[in-house]
ZAKOL-767828 format. One record per residue (C-alpha): residue number from 1; y, x, z. Coordinates in steps of 0.1 Angstrom, whole numbers. Layout:
N
<nr: NUM&Y: Y&X: X&Z: Z>;
...
//
This chain:
50
<nr: 1&Y: 82&X: 188&Z: -29>;
<nr: 2&Y: 51&X: 173&Z: -47>;
<nr: 3&Y: 38&X: 203&Z: -49>;
<nr: 4&Y: 38&X: 208&Z: -10>;
<nr: 5&Y: 25&X: 171&Z: -11>;
<nr: 6&Y: -6&X: 182&Z: -37>;
<nr: 7&Y: -18&X: 211&Z: -14>;
<nr: 8&Y: -18&X: 194&Z: 15>;
<nr: 9&Y: -38&X: 167&Z: 4>;
<nr: 10&Y: -58&X: 193&Z: -10>;
<nr: 11&Y: -63&X: 216&Z: 19>;
<nr: 12&Y: -70&X: 181&Z: 38>;
<nr: 13&Y: -100&X: 171&Z: 14>;
<nr: 14&Y: -115&X: 204&Z: 18>;
<nr: 15&Y: -150&X: 206&Z: 40>;
<nr: 16&Y: -145&X: 228&Z: 79>;
<nr: 17&Y: -173&X: 240&Z: 93>;
<nr: 18&Y: -173&X: 246&Z: 129>;
<nr: 19&Y: -202&X: 269&Z: 131>;
<nr: 20&Y: -217&X: 296&Z: 108>;
<nr: 21&Y: -243&X: 300&Z: 79>;
<nr: 22&Y: -279&X: 293&Z: 97>;
<nr: 23&Y: -289&X: 328&Z: 80>;
<nr: 24&Y: -257&X: 345&Z: 102>;
<nr: 25&Y: -279&X: 329&Z: 134>;
<nr: 26&Y: -313&X: 349&Z: 121>;
<nr: 27&Y: -291&X: 379&Z: 118>;
<nr: 28&Y: -280&X: 379&Z: 150>;
<nr: 29&Y: -313&X: 376&Z: 166>;
<nr: 30&Y: -329&X: 397&Z: 146>;
<nr: 31&Y: -305&X: 426&Z: 149>;
<nr: 32&Y: -305&X: 415&Z: 184>;
<nr: 33&Y: -342&X: 423&Z: 191>;
<nr: 34&Y: -343&X: 453&Z: 170>;
<nr: 35&Y: -316&X: 468&Z: 194>;
<nr: 36&Y: -334&X: 456&Z: 229>;
<nr: 37&Y: -368&X: 468&Z: 212>;
<nr: 38&Y: -353&X: 504&Z: 205>;
<nr: 39&Y: -339&X: 508&Z: 240>;
<nr: 40&Y: -372&X: 498&Z: 251>;
<nr: 41&Y: -387&X: 529&Z: 226>;
<nr: 42&Y: -361&X: 551&Z: 234>;
<nr: 43&Y: -362&X: 548&Z: 278>;
<nr: 44&Y: -398&X: 544&Z: 280>;
<nr: 45&Y: -407&X: 579&Z: 264>;
<nr: 46&Y: -421&X: 607&Z: 289>;
<nr: 47&Y: -395&X: 615&Z: 317>;
<nr: 48&Y: -396&X: 636&Z: 346>;
<nr: 49&Y: -414&X: 616&Z: 369>;
<nr: 50&Y: -444&X: 611&Z: 345>;
//
C-alpha cells in the first residue's frame, strides 16, 4: 500500500501541460500554408475557359 501512495504522489508532482509545444503550432500553420498554396497553384492552372 505504501508503493501506491508513492506512485500517486509522484504523479501528483508531475507538470501537466494544457497545450502543445509552440513549435507544433508553427508546424501546423506552415503545413496549412503549404496546403493552401499547393491548392491555389493546382487549381489556378490553365483550364478549359482560359
